[in-house]
Structures are given as C-alpha cells and as structure tokens.
SEDO-375745 format. One line per 4 residues: number of its first residue (from 1); their letters; for each residue x, y, z of N, C-alpha, C. Coordinates in Angstrom, 2 decimals. Example, Ala and Ser with C-alpha at 12.3 -4.5 7.8 and 13.67 -1.06 7.14 Angstrom:
REM residues 2
1	AS	13.19:-5.69:7.80:12.30:-4.50:7.80:13.20:-3.30:7.80; 12.85:-2.25:7.08:13.67:-1.06:7.14:12.90:0.03:7.87
END
This chain:
REM residues 82
1	MKGK	55.63:37.57:44.10:56.68:37.26:43.13:56.14:37.27:41.70; 54.92:36.74:41.51:54.35:36.71:40.17:54.17:38.11:39.61; 53.79:39.05:40.47:53.62:40.44:40.04:54.90:41.04:39.52; 56.03:40.74:40.20:57.33:41.26:39.77:57.71:40.68:38.43
5	IKNL	57.50:39.37:38.25:57.83:38.73:36.98:56.98:39.31:35.86; 55.70:39.51:36.14:54.81:40.08:35.13:55.27:41.48:34.74; 55.65:42.29:35.72:56.14:43.64:35.43:57.43:43.61:34.62; 58.34:42.67:34.96:59.58:42.54:34.20:59.29:42.16:32.75
9	NNEN	58.36:41.23:32.56:58.00:40.82:31.20:57.45:42.00:30.41; 56.58:42.79:31.05:56.02:43.96:30.37:57.11:44.98:30.04; 58.05:45.20:30.97:59.15:46.13:30.73:60.03:45.64:29.58; 60.32:44.34:29.56:61.14:43.77:28.48:60.45:43.93:27.14
13	KEIN	59.13:43.70:27.10:58.38:43.86:25.85:58.42:45.31:25.40; 58.28:46.24:26.35:58.30:47.66:26.01:59.67:48.06:25.47; 60.73:47.59:26.12:62.09:47.90:25.66:62.31:47.31:24.28; 61.87:46.06:24.06:62.03:45.41:22.77:61.27:46.17:21.68
17	CKKI	60.06:46.62:21.98:59.28:47.39:21.01:59.97:48.70:20.66; 60.54:49.36:21.66:61.26:50.62:21.41:62.48:50.37:20.53; 63.20:49.27:20.78:64.38:48.94:19.98:63.98:48.67:18.54; 62.92:47.90:18.36:62.46:47.60:17.00:62.07:48.89:16.28
21	YKDI	61.36:49.77:16.98:60.95:51.04:16.38:62.17:51.87:15.98; 63.18:51.92:16.83:64.39:52.68:16.52:65.15:52.04:15.36; 65.19:50.71:15.33:65.83:50.02:14.20:65.14:50.39:12.89; 63.81:50.38:12.90:63.05:50.70:11.70:63.27:52.15:11.29
25	ELMH	63.34:53.05:12.27:63.63:54.46:11.96:65.00:54.60:11.30; 65.99:53.90:11.83:67.34:53.97:11.26:67.34:53.38:9.85; 66.67:52.24:9.67:66.60:51.64:8.34:65.93:52.60:7.35; 64.89:53.29:7.79:64.20:54.24:6.92:65.15:55.37:6.52
29	AVES	65.93:55.86:7.47:66.88:56.94:7.17:67.94:56.47:6.18; 68.46:55.27:6.39:69.47:54.72:5.48:68.86:54.51:4.10; 67.65:53.97:4.07:66.98:53.75:2.78:66.78:55.08:2.04; 66.36:56.10:2.75:66.17:57.43:2.13:67.48:57.96:1.57
33	YLKT	68.55:57.79:2.33:69.87:58.23:1.87:70.27:57.47:0.60; 70.11:56.14:0.63:70.49:55.34:-0.53:69.68:55.70:-1.76; 68.38:55.94:-1.57:67.52:56.35:-2.69:68.01:57.65:-3.31; 68.44:58.57:-2.47:68.85:59.89:-2.94:70.26:59.87:-3.53
37	ECYE	71.18:59.24:-2.84:72.59:59.32:-3.22:73.08:58.17:-4.10; 72.40:57.04:-4.06:72.86:55.85:-4.78:71.68:55.20:-5.52; 70.90:56.00:-6.22:69.63:55.52:-6.77:69.81:54.33:-7.71; 70.79:54.37:-8.60:70.98:53.27:-9.55:71.25:51.96:-8.82
41	SYEK	72.12:52.00:-7.84:72.43:50.81:-7.05:71.22:50.36:-6.24; 70.50:51.33:-5.68:69.29:51.04:-4.90:68.28:50.27:-5.75; 68.06:50.75:-6.97:67.11:50.10:-7.88:67.64:48.75:-8.36; 68.89:48.73:-8.77:69.51:47.52:-9.33:69.47:46.36:-8.34
45	NNLK	69.68:46.66:-7.06:69.73:45.62:-6.03:68.39:45.40:-5.33; 67.34:46.05:-5.84:65.98:45.88:-5.32:65.92:46.10:-3.80; 66.58:47.15:-3.35:66.66:47.42:-1.92:65.33:47.85:-1.32; 64.45:48.43:-2.15:63.13:48.82:-1.64:62.42:47.60:-1.05
49	KAFE	62.45:46.50:-1.79:61.80:45.28:-1.32:62.50:44.73:-0.08; 63.82:44.77:-0.06:64.57:44.26:1.09:64.24:45.05:2.35; 64.18:46.37:2.24:63.85:47.18:3.41:62.41:46.96:3.85; 61.51:46.78:2.89:60.10:46.54:3.24:59.95:45.20:3.98
53	IAKH	60.62:44.17:3.50:60.56:42.86:4.16:61.16:42.96:5.56; 62.24:43.70:5.69:62.93:43.82:6.98:62.06:44.45:8.05; 61.11:45.28:7.65:60.22:45.91:8.63:59.33:44.88:9.32; 59.14:43.72:8.68:58.23:42.72:9.21:58.91:41.39:9.56
57	DDSI	60.16:41.25:9.19:60.88:39.99:9.41:62.10:40.25:10.30; 62.05:39.70:11.50:63.12:39.95:12.48:64.50:39.54:11.98; 64.60:38.40:11.30:65.92:37.92:10.88:66.50:38.81:9.78; 65.66:39.26:8.86:66.13:40.16:7.81:66.50:41.51:8.40
61	RLEI	65.68:42.00:9.33:65.97:43.28:9.99:67.32:43.19:10.71; 67.58:42.09:11.39:68.85:41.92:12.09:70.02:41.94:11.11; 69.87:41.28:9.97:70.93:41.28:8.97:71.20:42.70:8.45; 70.13:43.42:8.15:70.30:44.79:7.65:70.93:45.67:8.73
65	MNII	70.49:45.51:9.97:71.06:46.31:11.06:72.55:45.99:11.24; 72.93:44.73:11.07:74.35:44.37:11.16:75.16:45.03:10.04; 74.59:45.06:8.84:75.27:45.71:7.71:75.41:47.20:7.97; 74.33:47.83:8.44:74.38:49.26:8.75:75.42:49.53:9.83
69	DEFL	75.43:48.69:10.85:76.39:48.84:11.96:77.83:48.76:11.44; 78.10:47.76:10.60:79.45:47.62:10.04:79.81:48.85:9.21; 78.87:49.33:8.41:79.12:50.48:7.56:79.37:51.74:8.38; 78.55:51.98:9.39:78.68:53.19:10.20:79.95:53.21:11.03
73	FEDN	80.34:52.07:11.53:81.48:52.03:12.44:82.76:51.58:11.76; 82.73:51.38:10.46:83.91:50.95:9.73:85.03:51.99:9.85; 84.72:53.26:9.68:85.73:54.31:9.79:86.34:54.36:11.18; 85.51:54.22:12.22:86.02:54.24:13.59:86.96:53.07:13.83
77	NQKN	86.62:51.90:13.32:87.48:50.73:13.51:88.81:50.93:12.79; 88.77:51.54:11.61:90.02:51.78:10.88:90.87:52.83:11.58; 90.24:53.86:12.13:90.99:54.90:12.85:91.65:54.34:14.09; 90.96:53.41:14.77:91.51:52.82:15.99:92.69:51.91:15.70
81	MF	92.84:51.49:14.45:93.94:50.61:14.10:95.26:51.38:14.06; 95.22:52.67:13.85:96.45:53.45:13.69:96.87:54.12:14.94
END
C-alpha cells in the first residue's frame, strides 16, 4: 500500500509541475502580447514586475491566471447569453 501512495504522490507532483509550467508559458505569451500591443499600459501598470513575481509566487500566479481566464473566455460567456 505504501508503494501505491508513494507513486500517487509522485504522479500528483509531476502533474502539478506540468500545470505550473503551462501556466507560466501562458503568462509569458500574454505578457509578450501586452508588451507588443499595449506597451504604454504595460509600462504604466508595471506589469513586467507583476509577471516576474507571478513566476515564483503561487498566489500571484493564480490571480493572474484567473484574470487571463476571465479575459479569454469573456467573449464565449457573452455569446452563450444570447
């Protein structure tokens, strides 16, 4: 039984690491887009620092991911209303 629990823990850690890596990749893509398309706002709101902190802080990363999620799926939610 201990072997199964140990394997599950390792699998969960691996899945969690993959999720974090994908979150960071998405944040990097969004940051690149904002730098290119919304540079004044990006600089004014010091988003470079926010994205850098989010790479190392789980709570900040979660907040940014929630904002990205709302932004990406906002159009779908509005379309589903009609």
